[in-house]
C-alpha positions as CSV (number, residue, x, y, z in Angstrom):
1,X,42.7,-43.0,55.4
2,X,39.5,-43.3,55.7
3,X,38.2,-40.6,58.4
4,X,41.2,-39.9,59.6
5,X,42.6,-43.5,60.6
6,X,44.3,-46.1,58.9
7,X,41.4,-48.3,56.7
8,X,41.2,-52.0,57.4
9,X,41.8,-54.4,54.1
10,X,38.9,-56.7,53.8
11,X,38.3,-59.1,52.1
12,X,34.6,-59.2,50.0
13,X,33.2,-62.3,48.9
14,X,31.0,-62.0,46.4
15,X,30.8,-65.3,45.0
16,X,27.3,-65.4,45.0
17,X,27.0,-63.3,42.6
18,X,28.4,-66.3,40.2
19,X,25.3,-68.5,40.7
20,X,21.9,-69.0,41.0
21,X,21.9,-66.2,44.0
22,X,22.7,-63.3,42.1
23,X,19.2,-62.6,40.9
24,X,17.7,-62.7,44.5
25,X,18.3,-60.6,47.1
26,X,22.2,-61.6,48.1
27,X,22.7,-60.7,44.6
28,X,20.9,-57.0,45.4
29,X,22.6,-57.0,48.6
30,X,26.4,-57.3,47.0
31,X,26.1,-55.1,44.0
32,X,24.5,-52.7,46.6
33,X,26.9,-53.0,49.3
34,X,30.2,-52.7,46.8
35,X,28.5,-49.8,45.3
36,X,28.1,-48.2,48.0
37,X,31.4,-48.8,49.7
38,X,32.8,-47.6,46.4
39,X,30.7,-44.6,46.7
40,X,32.6,-44.0,50.2
41,X,36.2,-44.4,49.0
42,X,36.8,-47.7,50.4
43,X,37.1,-49.7,47.1
44,X,41.0,-49.4,47.3
45,X,40.9,-51.5,50.6
46,X,39.0,-54.0,49.0
47,X,39.9,-57.7,47.8
48,X,37.0,-59.4,45.9
49,X,36.9,-63.2,46.0
50,X,35.3,-64.4,43.2
51,X,35.0,-68.5,42.2
52,X,37.7,-69.3,39.8
53,X,35.7,-72.1,37.7
54,X,32.6,-69.9,37.1
55,X,32.8,-67.0,34.3
56,X,33.2,-63.3,36.5
57,X,29.8,-61.3,37.7
58,X,29.2,-57.5,36.4
59,X,30.6,-55.5,38.5
60,X,30.7,-51.6,39.1
61,X,34.2,-50.1,38.3
62,X,36.4,-49.1,41.5
63,X,39.9,-49.4,42.2
64,X,39.6,-52.8,44.3
65,X,41.6,-56.5,43.4
66,X,40.5,-59.6,42.9
67,X,41.4,-63.1,44.4
68,X,40.4,-66.1,43.1
69,X,39.0,-69.3,44.6
70,X,38.6,-73.0,43.9
71,X,36.2,-75.4,45.2
72,X,35.4,-78.9,44.3
73,X,32.2,-79.5,45.4
74,X,28.9,-78.2,45.6
75,X,25.3,-78.5,47.4
76,X,24.8,-79.7,50.9
77,X,28.6,-81.5,50.8
78,X,30.4,-77.7,49.6
79,X,29.8,-76.2,53.6
80,X,31.8,-79.1,55.3
81,X,34.6,-77.9,52.2
82,X,34.5,-74.3,52.8
83,X,34.4,-74.4,56.3
84,X,38.0,-76.1,55.8
85,X,39.4,-74.3,52.5
86,X,38.2,-71.2,53.4
87,X,40.7,-70.9,56.6
88,X,43.8,-71.6,54.1
89,X,42.2,-68.6,51.3
90,X,42.4,-66.3,54.6
91,X,45.6,-67.5,55.6
92,X,46.8,-66.9,51.5
93,X,45.5,-64.2,51.4
94,X,45.9,-62.3,54.6
95,X,43.3,-59.3,54.8
96,X,42.3,-57.9,58.2
97,X,39.0,-58.6,57.9
98,X,36.7,-61.3,56.0
99,X,33.3,-60.3,54.8
100,X,30.7,-63.3,54.3
101,X,27.3,-62.4,52.8
102,X,26.2,-65.6,53.2
103,X,26.7,-68.6,55.7
104,X,29.2,-70.0,53.7
105,X,32.3,-69.7,56.7
106,X,35.4,-70.7,57.9
107,X,35.5,-73.1,61.0
108,X,38.6,-71.4,61.9
109,X,40.0,-67.2,60.4
110,X,42.9,-66.4,61.1
111,X,41.2,-62.5,60.6
112,X,38.5,-60.7,62.2
113,X,35.0,-62.2,60.7
114,X,32.3,-60.3,59.5
115,X,29.2,-62.0,58.6
116,X,26.2,-60.5,56.8
117,X,22.6,-62.3,58.1
118,X,20.1,-62.2,55.6
119,X,17.8,-64.8,57.4
120,X,17.6,-68.0,59.4
121,X,14.1,-69.1,57.6
122,X,15.1,-72.7,57.8
123,X,14.9,-72.6,61.7
124,X,12.4,-69.4,62.3
125,X,10.1,-70.8,59.4
126,X,8.4,-74.2,58.0
127,X,8.9,-76.7,60.6
128,X,9.5,-80.1,58.8
129,X,9.2,-78.4,55.2
130,X,12.8,-77.2,55.7
131,X,14.3,-80.3,56.8
132,X,16.2,-79.7,53.5
133,X,18.0,-76.4,53.9
134,X,18.3,-76.9,57.8
135,X,20.9,-79.8,56.6
136,X,22.3,-77.6,53.8
137,X,23.0,-74.7,56.4
138,X,23.3,-76.3,59.5
139,X,27.1,-76.4,59.6
140,X,27.0,-72.3,58.3
141,X,24.3,-71.7,61.3
142,X,26.8,-73.3,63.8
143,X,29.7,-70.9,62.8
144,X,27.8,-68.0,63.0
145,X,27.9,-67.7,66.5
146,X,32.2,-67.3,66.2
147,X,32.2,-64.2,64.0
148,X,33.3,-61.3,65.6
149,X,30.3,-59.0,64.1
150,X,27.2,-60.3,62.7
151,X,25.4,-57.2,59.7
152,X,21.5,-58.8,60.6
153,X,19.5,-56.6,57.6
154,X,16.3,-56.0,60.0
155,X,16.2,-56.1,64.0
156,X,13.8,-59.3,63.3
157,X,16.7,-61.5,61.5
158,X,18.7,-60.2,64.9
159,X,16.4,-61.6,67.0
160,X,16.3,-65.1,64.8
161,X,20.2,-64.6,65.2
162,X,20.0,-64.6,69.0
163,X,17.0,-67.1,69.3
164,X,18.2,-69.5,66.7
165,X,21.9,-68.7,65.6
166,X,22.9,-68.1,69.2
167,X,24.7,-64.6,68.3
168,X,25.8,-62.8,71.4
169,X,23.3,-59.9,71.2
170,X,27.0,-57.7,71.8
171,X,28.4,-58.5,68.4
172,X,25.1,-57.8,66.6
173,X,24.4,-54.7,64.4
174,X,21.5,-53.9,62.3
175,X,22.0,-52.8,59.0
176,X,19.1,-52.6,56.5
177,X,19.5,-53.3,53.0
178,X,18.4,-50.7,49.9
179,X,17.0,-51.0,46.6
180,X,19.5,-49.8,43.7
181,X,18.8,-46.4,42.1
182,X,16.8,-47.8,39.1
183,X,13.9,-48.3,41.0
184,X,12.0,-44.9,41.2
185,X,8.9,-43.9,39.3
186,X,9.5,-44.3,35.4
187,X,7.9,-42.1,33.0
188,X,5.9,-43.4,30.5
189,X,6.0,-47.1,32.6
190,X,2.1,-47.6,31.6
191,X,2.9,-47.5,28.1
192,X,6.0,-49.8,28.2
193,X,4.3,-52.2,30.5
194,X,1.1,-52.7,27.6
195,X,3.4,-52.7,24.5
196,X,5.8,-55.3,26.3
197,X,3.4,-57.5,28.1
198,X,-0.1,-56.8,27.0
199,X,-1.0,-55.7,30.8
200,X,-3.2,-52.7,31.4
201,X,-1.8,-50.1,34.2
202,X,-3.7,-50.5,37.2
203,X,-3.4,-54.4,37.9
204,X,-1.8,-55.9,41.3
205,X,1.7,-56.8,41.5
206,X,3.7,-60.3,43.4
207,X,7.4,-60.0,42.8
208,X,9.3,-63.1,43.7
209,X,9.5,-67.0,44.0
210,X,6.5,-68.5,44.1
211,X,7.9,-70.9,46.7
212,X,5.9,-72.3,50.0
213,X,6.9,-69.7,52.4
214,X,5.1,-67.0,49.4
215,X,1.7,-68.5,50.3
216,X,0.5,-68.9,46.5
217,X,-3.1,-70.2,47.4
218,X,-3.2,-66.8,49.9
219,X,-2.2,-64.6,46.8
220,X,-4.9,-66.3,44.4
221,X,-7.7,-65.6,47.3
222,X,-6.3,-62.5,47.5
223,X,-6.7,-61.6,44.5
224,X,-10.2,-63.7,44.0
225,X,-11.7,-61.3,46.8
226,X,-9.7,-58.1,45.1
227,X,-12.2,-58.7,42.1
228,X,-14.9,-58.5,43.8
229,X,-14.3,-55.0,44.6
230,X,-12.5,-54.4,41.2
231,X,-13.8,-56.0,38.5
232,X,-11.4,-56.9,35.9
233,X,-8.5,-56.6,38.3
234,X,-5.3,-58.1,37.3
235,X,-3.1,-60.1,38.9
236,X,1.0,-59.8,37.5
237,X,3.4,-62.5,38.5
238,X,7.1,-61.1,38.0
239,X,10.6,-63.2,38.9
240,X,11.4,-66.9,38.5
241,X,8.6,-69.3,39.4
242,X,11.4,-71.4,41.5
243,X,10.6,-75.2,42.3
244,X,8.3,-75.2,44.5
245,X,6.0,-73.1,42.1
246,X,2.6,-74.3,41.3
247,X,2.2,-75.6,37.9
248,X,-0.3,-72.7,36.4
249,X,-1.8,-69.3,38.0
250,X,-4.9,-69.6,36.5
251,X,-5.4,-66.0,34.8
252,X,-2.5,-64.6,36.4
253,X,0.4,-63.1,34.0
254,X,3.4,-64.8,34.4
255,X,6.6,-62.1,33.1
256,X,9.0,-64.2,34.6
257,X,12.8,-62.7,35.3
258,X,12.8,-59.5,34.5
259,X,15.7,-56.6,33.7
260,X,15.8,-53.5,36.7
261,X,14.5,-51.2,34.3
262,X,11.8,-53.5,32.8
263,X,11.2,-54.0,36.8
264,X,11.1,-50.6,37.8
265,X,8.1,-50.4,34.7
266,X,6.2,-53.1,36.3
267,X,6.0,-51.6,39.8
268,X,5.7,-48.3,38.5
269,X,2.6,-49.2,36.4
270,X,0.9,-51.6,39.0
271,X,-2.0,-50.4,41.5
272,X,-0.9,-52.6,44.7
273,X,1.8,-54.8,44.9
274,X,0.2,-57.8,47.5
275,X,2.9,-59.7,49.2
276,X,1.0,-62.7,51.2
277,X,4.8,-63.7,52.2
278,X,4.4,-65.9,55.8
279,X,8.2,-64.8,56.7
280,X,11.0,-62.4,55.2
281,X,14.4,-61.3,56.0
282,X,13.8,-58.0,55.4
283,X,11.5,-58.2,52.5
284,X,13.4,-56.5,49.6
285,X,10.3,-56.2,46.7
286,X,8.0,-54.4,49.0
287,X,11.0,-51.7,49.3
288,X,11.4,-51.6,45.8
289,X,7.4,-51.4,45.1
290,X,7.6,-47.8,47.6
291,X,11.0,-46.5,46.1
292,X,8.6,-46.9,42.5
293,X,6.0,-45.0,44.3
294,X,3.8,-48.2,44.2
295,X,1.6,-49.3,47.4
296,X,2.3,-52.4,49.4
297,X,-0.4,-54.7,51.0
298,X,1.5,-57.5,53.2
299,X,1.1,-59.5,56.3
300,X,2.1,-58.3,59.2
301,X,4.7,-60.5,60.3
302,X,8.5,-61.0,60.6
303,X,10.2,-58.0,59.4
304,X,7.8,-56.1,56.7
305,X,6.6,-54.1,59.5
306,X,10.6,-52.5,59.8
307,X,10.1,-52.1,55.6
308,X,6.7,-50.8,55.0
309,X,5.5,-49.1,58.3
310,X,3.1,-46.3,57.4
311,X,3.3,-46.5,53.8
312,X,1.3,-49.7,53.1
313,X,-1.8,-51.4,54.3
314,X,-0.8,-54.6,56.9
315,X,-3.4,-57.2,57.8
316,X,-3.4,-60.1,60.3
317,X,-1.0,-62.8,59.0
318,X,-2.5,-65.2,56.8
319,X,-5.9,-63.4,56.9
320,X,-6.2,-63.7,52.6
321,X,-9.3,-62.5,52.3
322,X,-8.3,-58.8,54.5
323,X,-5.0,-58.9,52.5
324,X,-7.6,-59.0,49.0
325,X,-9.2,-56.0,50.9
326,X,-6.0,-53.7,51.8
327,X,-5.1,-54.8,48.0
328,X,-8.5,-53.7,45.8
329,X,-8.4,-50.0,48.6
330,X,-4.8,-49.4,47.9
331,X,-4.8,-50.3,44.0
332,X,-8.0,-47.7,43.8
333,X,-6.0,-44.8,45.0
334,X,-5.4,-42.0,42.0
335,X,-2.5,-40.0,43.6
336,X,0.4,-41.4,42.0
337,X,3.4,-42.2,42.1
338,X,2.8,-43.0,45.8
339,X,4.1,-40.2,48.0
340,X,4.2,-42.1,51.1
341,X,5.6,-45.2,50.0
342,X,8.4,-42.4,48.1
343,X,9.2,-40.9,51.4
344,X,9.5,-44.3,53.5
345,X,12.1,-45.9,50.7
346,X,14.1,-42.0,51.2
347,X,15.0,-43.8,54.9
348,X,16.9,-46.6,53.4
349,X,20.2,-46.4,51.4
350,X,23.2,-48.1,50.0
351,X,25.5,-44.7,51.0
352,X,24.1,-45.4,54.6
353,X,24.5,-49.2,54.8
354,X,28.4,-48.5,53.3
355,X,29.2,-46.1,56.1
356,X,27.8,-48.7,58.8
357,X,29.5,-52.0,57.2
358,X,33.2,-49.6,57.4
359,X,32.5,-48.7,60.5
360,X,31.7,-52.3,61.5
361,X,35.1,-53.1,60.0
362,X,37.2,-50.6,61.9
363,X,35.8,-51.8,65.5
364,X,36.4,-55.6,64.4
365,X,39.9,-54.5,63.3
366,X,40.7,-53.1,65.7
């Protein structure tokens, strides 16, 4: 019983945690939502769908069950196999609700279908540069409109679902993401970052993959402009660079993938997160930075105004000079941790996301 009613049984697909996506935004979403559902006492209604051929991911303890799936293909052909095989899995496991957290969707579903939509970037951004990604997710985008309910992580993504996915507005709910509890101001972060990475606090920080959408050229230009105002200002890059990253980012400190506590330290010791992304479904690094008391300078596009709001500086999309000037200004703020950022981050929580998700399960299970 949840909230005085019989709660539906839910098959939550957490297979993205077992691949490269486990280190990206969808992995953070899966872990955060699962923790929130456990906290709300919904874990006894959950079965987690896992890939039997891959090692089990690290999962928070709970009363959920697990079920295994097996697939033959990966890459571009996997969506077509998924459309057929996933329906058979659902018929075998017989949940009341299947919750997909990416676009691996069944062609036909014998139960209610809830989908979390993180973005439709291949269609919303990039033109011909995104043909490969469009092909990869083409079938998932087509099947999206069959979902009983689509949970968009931002209003921007909800708008894209209507425009590019053909989703009925009546079947859409906006359920924003949140950040893990590890992301908060950490005492002694400056000393730990200096000792471990050899970087003095107050630097500009970028977090994420350096793909074309994140506009590495704008990042370097913004850094150059910021150094004119604040000579000696360093640039730190955290996260896996990705296959599209430039071969070198001359002069920048590239740290690679970091653990949660390490990343929280790097955010806390930073002068400003500079985020030249040209399109985001949500913009998780911005919220992580704000939660750690680090101000954010970003372009005003897609979902970023929803996340940053008044807790940073948003400049005209593509104006790298304005971005650099804003970053230099924020890096010079001596009041740390950045209180407007911490207050803004409080508006997002996995507890609320879990409650809204449980409400969605109940709606479609009826």
